[in-house]
C-alpha positions, 0 to 999 in steps of 0.5 A: 838235566835230569827229571829230579833236578828239573822238578827241583828248579820248577818247584823254585819258580824257574820256567822252562825255556821257550821251544824255538818257532818252526818256520811255516813251509811254502804254500802254508799260511801263518795261522794268525795272518788273515787270508784274502785281500789286505784290509784297508786303513781304519775308517776307509770305506770301498765305494761301488763294487770291487774293480768296478765303476763308483755307484751312482747316487740315489735319486733325490726324494720326490724324484723318479728314475727319469729325474722328474719330480712327482709335481711335474708328472702330475701337472703334465698329466693334468694338461693331457686330460684337459687337452683330451677333454677340449678335443672331445668337446670339439668332436662333439660339437662338430658332431652335433652340428652335423646332426642338426644340418642333416635334420634340417636338410631332411625337414626342408625335403619334406617341406618341399614335398608338402608344398608341391603344387599347394601354392596359391600365388596369383601371377596377376596380383598387384597388391603388395602385402608386407610382413617382417621375416628374417629381421627384414621386411619382405612382401608378397603380391596378392589380389584383393580376395587373397588379401582379406583371407590372409588378414583373416588367418585363412591363408598364410605365407611359406618361404621356400628356396627364397620364394614366398608361397601363398597357402591355405591355413591347413597347409601352413599348419603342416608346413609349420610341423615340418619346418617351422623356420619356414613360416613367413606369415601366420596372421592371428585374426583375434589379435589387435589391429595395431599388432600387424601394421602392415595389414593395411595395403595403404601402408607405405614401406620407406624408400631406403628400406633394405629388402 
């Protein structure tokens, strides 16, 4: 078709015939075809990584990676703190007990050293002087002169290793300073007579009394 005729036809509204499509050669992609993997169906989502295992669900709110709730962790922590405190208290109580035992041993050792050769007990004494000590009624044998001095506060009684020793008031004061629980009898001469009913040697102790 000559250019003049073609121009005339185009002027009358005719469109030129479409050119035939060229087939793509091997190794070439169609320009309108997306490359790579085929898209999935509309609305479909892929779970996990491609080719891998499905992803694990996230832990619920209030749970850690171990699956324990925060409340459980706090409670376990509180129990651990309480157990540690109880352990510390037991250790401290045992430490105080041992310390008190050590001080007691040292005090008794000083007392024993103090009372060496200080006892005034008379082997021939026949007068029983009773007195309360350790929740029970105890006694020491004295002579008449010692009894008067004892009731006047000039003498006193100290307990050492299960024995009751008669000592002067001065030694009694030193013994009390060294280890007060060892003082068995300390008479106040200004106290009323009824305050010490055992001062009278005629006082009779019941036969059923446990010594």
